[in-house]
Each structure stands twice: as structure tokens, then as C-alpha cells.
PDB file of N, CA, C and O in Angstrom, chain B, residues numbered from 101:
ATOM      1  N   UNK B 101      25.688 -14.219  28.643  1.00  0.00           N
ATOM      2  CA  UNK B 101      24.106 -13.426  28.271  1.00  0.00           C
ATOM      3  C   UNK B 101      22.852 -13.923  28.454  1.00  0.00           C
ATOM      4  O   UNK B 101      22.386 -14.983  28.038  1.00  0.00           O
ATOM      5  N   UNK B 102      22.014 -12.513  29.537  1.00  0.00           N
ATOM      6  CA  UNK B 102      20.942 -13.575  30.104  1.00  0.00           C
ATOM      7  C   UNK B 102      20.020 -13.233  29.177  1.00  0.00           C
ATOM      8  O   UNK B 102      19.745 -12.097  28.791  1.00  0.00           O
ATOM      9  N   UNK B 103      19.420 -14.557  28.737  1.00  0.00           N
ATOM     10  CA  UNK B 103      18.468 -14.410  27.786  1.00  0.00           C
ATOM     11  C   UNK B 103      17.245 -14.068  28.624  1.00  0.00           C
ATOM     12  O   UNK B 103      16.306 -13.819  27.867  1.00  0.00           O
ATOM     13  N   UNK B 104      16.872 -13.953  30.035  1.00  0.00           N
ATOM     14  CA  UNK B 104      15.417 -13.786  30.732  1.00  0.00           C
ATOM     15  C   UNK B 104      15.328 -12.280  30.119  1.00  0.00           C
ATOM     16  O   UNK B 104      14.225 -11.822  29.823  1.00  0.00           O
ATOM     17  N   UNK B 105      16.347 -11.631  29.963  1.00  0.00           N
ATOM     18  CA  UNK B 105      16.534 -10.027  29.759  1.00  0.00           C
ATOM     19  C   UNK B 105      15.894  -9.553  27.975  1.00  0.00           C
ATOM     20  O   UNK B 105      15.578  -8.433  27.572  1.00  0.00           O
ATOM     21  N   UNK B 106      15.884 -10.647  27.356  1.00  0.00           N
ATOM     22  CA  UNK B 106      15.763 -10.420  26.220  1.00  0.00           C
ATOM     23  C   UNK B 106      14.107 -10.348  25.891  1.00  0.00           C
ATOM     24  O   UNK B 106      13.340 -11.051  26.549  1.00  0.00           O
ATOM     25  N   UNK B 107      13.682  -9.585  24.987  1.00  0.00           N
ATOM     26  CA  UNK B 107      12.622  -9.273  24.479  1.00  0.00           C
ATOM     27  C   UNK B 107      11.971 -10.352  23.503  1.00  0.00           C
ATOM     28  O   UNK B 107      12.410 -10.400  22.354  1.00  0.00           O
ATOM     29  N   UNK B 108      10.703 -11.434  23.980  1.00  0.00           N
ATOM     30  CA  UNK B 108      10.195 -12.453  23.223  1.00  0.00           C
ATOM     31  C   UNK B 108       9.342 -11.469  22.238  1.00  0.00           C
ATOM     32  O   UNK B 108       8.484 -12.084  21.604  1.00  0.00           O
ATOM     33  N   UNK B 109       9.393 -10.277  22.020  1.00  0.00           N
ATOM     34  CA  UNK B 109       8.150  -9.919  21.049  1.00  0.00           C
ATOM     35  C   UNK B 109       6.599  -9.989  21.551  1.00  0.00           C
ATOM     36  O   UNK B 109       5.549  -9.558  21.077  1.00  0.00           O
ATOM     37  N   UNK B 110       6.872 -10.597  22.517  1.00  0.00           N
ATOM     38  CA  UNK B 110       5.086 -10.863  23.420  1.00  0.00           C
ATOM     39  C   UNK B 110       4.821  -9.728  24.219  1.00  0.00           C
ATOM     40  O   UNK B 110       3.677  -9.567  24.645  1.00  0.00           O
ATOM     41  N   UNK B 111       5.949  -8.711  24.552  1.00  0.00           N
ATOM     42  CA  UNK B 111       5.420  -8.236  25.540  1.00  0.00           C
ATOM     43  C   UNK B 111       4.584  -6.738  25.229  1.00  0.00           C
ATOM     44  O   UNK B 111       4.770  -6.293  24.097  1.00  0.00           O
ATOM     45  N   UNK B 112       3.772  -6.011  26.052  1.00  0.00           N
ATOM     46  CA  UNK B 112       2.570  -5.331  25.662  1.00  0.00           C
ATOM     47  C   UNK B 112       3.331  -4.449  24.564  1.00  0.00           C
ATOM     48  O   UNK B 112       2.849  -4.477  23.432  1.00  0.00           O
ATOM     49  N   UNK B 113       4.534  -3.627  24.795  1.00  0.00           N
ATOM     50  CA  UNK B 113       4.702  -2.491  24.212  1.00  0.00           C
ATOM     51  C   UNK B 113       5.441  -3.217  22.422  1.00  0.00           C
ATOM     52  O   UNK B 113       5.613  -2.477  21.454  1.00  0.00           O
ATOM     53  N   UNK B 114       5.703  -4.502  22.410  1.00  0.00           N
ATOM     54  CA  UNK B 114       6.158  -5.052  21.112  1.00  0.00           C
ATOM     55  C   UNK B 114       4.547  -5.205  20.313  1.00  0.00           C
ATOM     56  O   UNK B 114       4.206  -4.773  19.212  1.00  0.00           O
ATOM     57  N   UNK B 115       3.826  -5.912  21.235  1.00  0.00           N
ATOM     58  CA  UNK B 115       2.157  -6.711  20.248  1.00  0.00           C
ATOM     59  C   UNK B 115       1.658  -5.386  20.032  1.00  0.00           C
ATOM     60  O   UNK B 115       1.210  -5.223  18.897  1.00  0.00           O
ATOM     61  N   UNK B 116       1.589  -4.130  20.990  1.00  0.00           N
ATOM     62  CA  UNK B 116       1.388  -3.163  20.213  1.00  0.00           C
ATOM     63  C   UNK B 116       1.699  -2.394  18.992  1.00  0.00           C
ATOM     64  O   UNK B 116       0.976  -1.791  18.199  1.00  0.00           O
ATOM     65  N   UNK B 117       3.188  -2.611  19.069  1.00  0.00           N
ATOM     66  CA  UNK B 117       4.246  -1.959  17.810  1.00  0.00           C
ATOM     67  C   UNK B 117       3.602  -2.806  16.989  1.00  0.00           C
ATOM     68  O   UNK B 117       2.866  -2.252  16.172  1.00  0.00           O
ATOM     69  N   UNK B 118       3.668  -4.311  16.945  1.00  0.00           N
ATOM     70  CA  UNK B 118       3.584  -5.260  15.841  1.00  0.00           C
ATOM     71  C   UNK B 118       2.087  -4.910  15.087  1.00  0.00           C
ATOM     72  O   UNK B 118       1.948  -4.964  13.865  1.00  0.00           O
ATOM     73  N   UNK B 119       1.010  -4.546  16.026  1.00  0.00           N
ATOM     74  CA  UNK B 119      -0.313  -4.114  15.530  1.00  0.00           C
ATOM     75  C   UNK B 119      -0.480  -3.033  14.733  1.00  0.00           C
ATOM     76  O   UNK B 119      -1.221  -2.849  13.767  1.00  0.00           O
ATOM     77  N   UNK B 120       0.366  -2.301  15.313  1.00  0.00           N
ATOM     78  CA  UNK B 120      -0.010  -0.992  14.600  1.00  0.00           C
ATOM     79  C   UNK B 120       1.069  -0.935  13.335  1.00  0.00           C
ATOM     80  O   UNK B 120       0.767  -0.045  12.540  1.00  0.00           O
ATOM     81  N   UNK B 121       2.272  -1.695  12.969  1.00  0.00           N
ATOM     82  CA  UNK B 121       3.003  -1.815  11.932  1.00  0.00           C
ATOM     83  C   UNK B 121       2.006  -2.839  11.018  1.00  0.00           C
ATOM     84  O   UNK B 121       1.993  -2.743   9.791  1.00  0.00           O
ATOM     85  N   UNK B 122       1.335  -3.637  11.599  1.00  0.00           N
ATOM     86  CA  UNK B 122       0.469  -4.870  10.723  1.00  0.00           C
ATOM     87  C   UNK B 122      -0.480  -4.015  10.159  1.00  0.00           C
ATOM     88  O   UNK B 122      -0.686  -4.242   8.967  1.00  0.00           O
ATOM     89  N   UNK B 123      -1.260  -2.899  10.761  1.00  0.00           N
ATOM     90  CA  UNK B 123      -2.508  -1.933  10.248  1.00  0.00           C
ATOM     91  C   UNK B 123      -1.639  -1.008   9.067  1.00  0.00           C
ATOM     92  O   UNK B 123      -1.928  -0.878   7.878  1.00  0.00           O
ATOM     93  N   UNK B 124      -0.663  -0.510   9.700  1.00  0.00           N
ATOM     94  CA  UNK B 124      -0.007   0.396   8.730  1.00  0.00           C
ATOM     95  C   UNK B 124       0.146  -0.013   7.242  1.00  0.00           C
ATOM     96  O   UNK B 124      -0.069   0.721   6.277  1.00  0.00           O
ATOM     97  N   UNK B 125       0.554  -1.313   7.215  1.00  0.00           N
ATOM     98  CA  UNK B 125       1.108  -2.478   5.915  1.00  0.00           C
ATOM     99  C   UNK B 125      -0.096  -2.599   5.109  1.00  0.00           C
ATOM    100  O   UNK B 125      -0.102  -2.549   3.879  1.00  0.00           O
ATOM    101  N   UNK B 126      -1.509  -2.824   6.137  1.00  0.00           N
ATOM    102  CA  UNK B 126      -2.578  -3.157   5.153  1.00  0.00           C
ATOM    103  C   UNK B 126      -2.992  -1.960   4.812  1.00  0.00           C
ATOM    104  O   UNK B 126      -3.471  -1.842   3.683  1.00  0.00           O
ATOM    105  N   UNK B 127      -2.904  -0.621   5.811  1.00  0.00           N
ATOM    106  CA  UNK B 127      -3.297   0.725   4.539  1.00  0.00           C
ATOM    107  C   UNK B 127      -2.818   1.320   3.399  1.00  0.00           C
ATOM    108  O   UNK B 127      -3.350   2.056   2.568  1.00  0.00           O
ATOM    109  N   UNK B 128      -1.168   0.640   3.572  1.00  0.00           N
ATOM    110  CA  UNK B 128      -0.601   1.160   2.560  1.00  0.00           C
ATOM    111  C   UNK B 128      -0.546  -0.117   1.665  1.00  0.00           C
ATOM    112  O   UNK B 128       0.064   0.144   0.628  1.00  0.00           O
ATOM    113  N   UNK B 129      -0.967  -1.376   1.716  1.00  0.00           N
ATOM    114  CA  UNK B 129      -1.325  -2.172   0.562  1.00  0.00           C
ATOM    115  C   UNK B 129      -2.599  -1.521  -0.513  1.00  0.00           C
ATOM    116  O   UNK B 129      -2.683  -1.184  -1.694  1.00  0.00           O
ATOM    117  N   UNK B 130      -3.513  -1.586   0.720  1.00  0.00           N
ATOM    118  CA  UNK B 130      -4.693  -0.885   0.022  1.00  0.00           C
ATOM    119  C   UNK B 130      -4.708   0.484  -0.838  1.00  0.00           C
ATOM    120  O   UNK B 130      -5.470   0.845  -1.734  1.00  0.00           O
ATOM    121  N   UNK B 131      -3.649   1.083  -0.275  1.00  0.00           N
ATOM    122  CA  UNK B 131      -3.609   2.533  -1.308  1.00  0.00           C
ATOM    123  C   UNK B 131      -3.073   2.379  -2.399  1.00  0.00           C
ATOM    124  O   UNK B 131      -3.287   3.002  -3.440  1.00  0.00           O
ATOM    125  N   UNK B 132      -2.033   1.168  -2.114  1.00  0.00           N
ATOM    126  CA  UNK B 132      -1.260   0.831  -3.433  1.00  0.00           C
ATOM    127  C   UNK B 132      -2.242   0.203  -4.860  1.00  0.00           C
ATOM    128  O   UNK B 132      -2.281   0.372  -6.079  1.00  0.00           O
ATOM    129  N   UNK B 133      -3.080  -0.744  -3.620  1.00  0.00           N
ATOM    130  CA  UNK B 133      -4.406  -1.135  -5.041  1.00  0.00           C
ATOM    131  C   UNK B 133      -5.041   0.163  -5.488  1.00  0.00           C
ATOM    132  O   UNK B 133      -4.990   0.384  -6.698  1.00  0.00           O
ATOM    133  N   UNK B 134      -5.579   0.981  -4.781  1.00  0.00           N
ATOM    134  CA  UNK B 134      -6.324   2.035  -5.084  1.00  0.00           C
ATOM    135  C   UNK B 134      -5.088   3.240  -6.453  1.00  0.00           C
ATOM    136  O   UNK B 134      -5.311   3.904  -7.466  1.00  0.00           O
ATOM    137  N   UNK B 135      -4.474   3.067  -6.031  1.00  0.00           N
ATOM    138  CA  UNK B 135      -3.337   4.007  -7.015  1.00  0.00           C
ATOM    139  C   UNK B 135      -3.333   2.775  -8.247  1.00  0.00           C
ATOM    140  O   UNK B 135      -3.752   3.175  -9.333  1.00  0.00           O
ATOM    141  N   UNK B 136      -2.949   1.477  -8.192  1.00  0.00           N
ATOM    142  CA  UNK B 136      -2.677   0.938  -9.458  1.00  0.00           C
ATOM    143  C   UNK B 136      -3.933   1.039  -9.936  1.00  0.00           C
ATOM    144  O   UNK B 136      -3.872   1.024 -11.165  1.00  0.00           O
ATOM    145  N   UNK B 137      -5.114   1.141  -9.529  1.00  0.00           N
ATOM    146  CA  UNK B 137      -6.362   0.752 -10.127  1.00  0.00           C
ATOM    147  C   UNK B 137      -7.159   1.855 -11.029  1.00  0.00           C
ATOM    148  O   UNK B 137      -7.902   1.679 -11.995  1.00  0.00           O
ATOM    149  N   UNK B 138      -6.661   3.305 -10.239  1.00  0.00           N
ATOM    150  CA  UNK B 138      -6.639   4.658 -10.452  1.00  0.00           C
ATOM    151  C   UNK B 138      -5.851   4.636 -12.094  1.00  0.00           C
ATOM    152  O   UNK B 138      -6.302   5.172 -13.107  1.00  0.00           O
ATOM    153  N   UNK B 139      -4.585   3.862 -11.971  1.00  0.00           N
ATOM    154  CA  UNK B 139      -3.503   4.261 -12.490  1.00  0.00           C
ATOM    155  C   UNK B 139      -4.060   3.416 -14.070  1.00  0.00           C
ATOM    156  O   UNK B 139      -3.916   3.805 -15.228  1.00  0.00           O
ATOM    157  N   UNK B 140      -4.639   2.307 -13.608  1.00  0.00           N
ATOM    158  CA  UNK B 140      -5.235   1.589 -14.901  1.00  0.00           C
ATOM    159  C   UNK B 140      -6.280   2.071 -15.797  1.00  0.00           C
ATOM    160  O   UNK B 140      -6.291   1.971 -17.024  1.00  0.00           O
ATOM    161  N   UNK B 141      -7.380   2.742 -14.847  1.00  0.00           N
ATOM    162  CA  UNK B 141      -8.416   3.488 -15.725  1.00  0.00           C
ATOM    163  C   UNK B 141      -7.701   4.403 -16.366  1.00  0.00           C
ATOM    164  O   UNK B 141      -7.714   4.298 -17.593  1.00  0.00           O
ATOM    165  N   UNK B 142      -6.833   5.615 -15.725  1.00  0.00           N
ATOM    166  CA  UNK B 142      -6.111   6.364 -16.463  1.00  0.00           C
ATOM    167  C   UNK B 142      -5.507   6.107 -17.661  1.00  0.00           C
ATOM    168  O   UNK B 142      -5.484   6.934 -18.573  1.00  0.00           O
ATOM    169  N   UNK B 143      -4.898   4.755 -17.742  1.00  0.00           N
ATOM    170  CA  UNK B 143      -4.241   4.336 -18.996  1.00  0.00           C
ATOM    171  C   UNK B 143      -5.575   3.945 -19.655  1.00  0.00           C
ATOM    172  O   UNK B 143      -5.506   4.275 -20.839  1.00  0.00           O
ATOM    173  N   UNK B 144      -6.458   3.522 -19.446  1.00  0.00           N
ATOM    174  CA  UNK B 144      -7.606   3.218 -20.229  1.00  0.00           C
ATOM    175  C   UNK B 144      -8.472   4.106 -21.048  1.00  0.00           C
ATOM    176  O   UNK B 144      -9.153   3.877 -22.047  1.00  0.00           O
ATOM    177  N   UNK B 145      -8.232   5.333 -20.254  1.00  0.00           N
ATOM    178  CA  UNK B 145      -9.277   6.701 -20.274  1.00  0.00           C
ATOM    179  C   UNK B 145      -8.217   7.250 -21.946  1.00  0.00           C
ATOM    180  O   UNK B 145      -8.712   7.799 -22.930  1.00  0.00           O
ATOM    181  N   UNK B 146      -6.808   6.886 -21.775  1.00  0.00           N
ATOM    182  CA  UNK B 146      -5.999   7.400 -22.674  1.00  0.00           C
ATOM    183  C   UNK B 146      -5.024   8.459 -22.085  1.00  0.00           C
ATOM    184  O   UNK B 146      -4.527   8.231 -20.982  1.00  0.00           O
ATOM    185  N   UNK B 147      -4.712   9.633 -22.769  1.00  0.00           N
ATOM    186  CA  UNK B 147      -3.627  10.822 -22.357  1.00  0.00           C
ATOM    187  C   UNK B 147      -4.095  11.505 -20.861  1.00  0.00           C
ATOM    188  O   UNK B 147      -5.172  11.179 -20.362  1.00  0.00           O
ATOM    189  N   UNK B 148      -3.545  12.096 -20.457  1.00  0.00           N
ATOM    190  CA  UNK B 148      -3.392  12.748 -18.901  1.00  0.00           C
ATOM    191  C   UNK B 148      -4.813  13.521 -19.222  1.00  0.00           C
ATOM    192  O   UNK B 148      -5.767  13.241 -18.496  1.00  0.00           O
ATOM    193  N   UNK B 149      -4.944  14.218 -19.989  1.00  0.00           N
ATOM    194  CA  UNK B 149      -5.778  15.356 -20.357  1.00  0.00           C
ATOM    195  C   UNK B 149      -7.096  14.972 -19.972  1.00  0.00           C
ATOM    196  O   UNK B 149      -8.025  15.766 -19.822  1.00  0.00           O
ATOM    197  N   UNK B 150      -7.164  13.637 -19.802  1.00  0.00           N
ATOM    198  CA  UNK B 150      -8.702  13.200 -19.088  1.00  0.00           C
ATOM    199  C   UNK B 150      -9.663  12.595 -20.253  1.00  0.00           C
ATOM    200  O   UNK B 150     -10.694  11.985 -19.969  1.00  0.00           O
ATOM    201  N   UNK B 151      -9.139  12.865 -21.875  1.00  0.00           N
ATOM    202  CA  UNK B 151     -10.001  12.415 -22.815  1.00  0.00           C
ATOM    203  C   UNK B 151      -9.557  11.080 -23.330  1.00  0.00           C
ATOM    204  O   UNK B 151      -8.408  10.694 -23.117  1.00  0.00           O
ATOM    205  N   UNK B 152     -10.390  10.384 -23.974  1.00  0.00           N
ATOM    206  CA  UNK B 152      -9.991   9.257 -24.458  1.00  0.00           C
ATOM    207  C   UNK B 152      -9.308   9.552 -26.173  1.00  0.00           C
ATOM    208  O   UNK B 152      -9.894  10.154 -27.073  1.00  0.00           O
ATOM    209  N   UNK B 153      -8.132   9.015 -26.233  1.00  0.00           N
ATOM    210  CA  UNK B 153      -7.513   9.265 -27.335  1.00  0.00           C
ATOM    211  C   UNK B 153      -8.375   8.748 -28.552  1.00  0.00           C
ATOM    212  O   UNK B 153      -9.141   7.803 -28.741  1.00  0.00           O
ATOM    213  N   UNK B 154      -7.984   9.610 -29.149  1.00  0.00           N
ATOM    214  CA  UNK B 154      -8.723   9.261 -30.851  1.00  0.00           C
ATOM    215  C   UNK B 154      -7.744   9.760 -31.651  1.00  0.00           C
ATOM    216  O   UNK B 154      -7.453  10.956 -31.649  1.00  0.00           O
ATOM    217  N   UNK B 155      -7.107   8.789 -32.466  1.00  0.00           N
ATOM    218  CA  UNK B 155      -6.413   9.185 -33.558  1.00  0.00           C
ATOM    219  C   UNK B 155      -6.921   9.051 -35.111  1.00  0.00           C
ATOM    220  O   UNK B 155      -6.759   7.886 -35.474  1.00  0.00           O
ATOM    221  N   UNK B 156      -7.261   9.546 -35.738  1.00  0.00           N
ATOM    222  CA  UNK B 156      -8.044   9.158 -37.018  1.00  0.00           C
ATOM    223  C   UNK B 156      -7.124   8.854 -38.076  1.00  0.00           C
ATOM    224  O   UNK B 156      -7.565   8.266 -39.063  1.00  0.00           O
ATOM    225  N   UNK B 157      -5.951   9.157 -38.018  1.00  0.00           N
ATOM    226  CA  UNK B 157      -4.870   8.675 -38.665  1.00  0.00           C
ATOM    227  C   UNK B 157      -4.652   7.030 -38.660  1.00  0.00           C
ATOM    228  O   UNK B 157      -4.189   6.486 -39.662  1.00  0.00           O
ATOM    229  N   UNK B 158      -4.900   6.500 -37.840  1.00  0.00           N
ATOM    230  CA  UNK B 158      -4.697   5.169 -37.121  1.00  0.00           C
ATOM    231  C   UNK B 158      -5.906   4.129 -37.753  1.00  0.00           C
ATOM    232  O   UNK B 158      -5.992   2.968 -37.355  1.00  0.00           O
TER     233      UNK B 158
END
């Protein structure tokens, strides 16, 4: 097998793809973080109806 024909991932096509992949991963991480923050806020606020849960019997 001719090793010179193998891609070493440093060709323009691959570097562009890897940069794009890296950017997509970063966006996905930011979105996941935002969503978990939102979920934490929702959890802290109580039920999904948006109000703070108040249980007079508790």
C-alpha cells in the first residue's frame, strides 16, 4: 500500500473539516450548558407552570 496517497489530515480539506467540526462541538457544548442552566432554573422555580411551588401542608 502506498503510504504517500494516505491522508495525514493536514490537507486543506481535512483541516477545514476539522475546524468546522471543532466549531460545531463548541456550539453544541454551549447549547448543552445553556439548556442545563435553564433546566436548573426551571427546577429551582418549581413546577413547569412557571410558578414557585408552595405547599401549605408541607
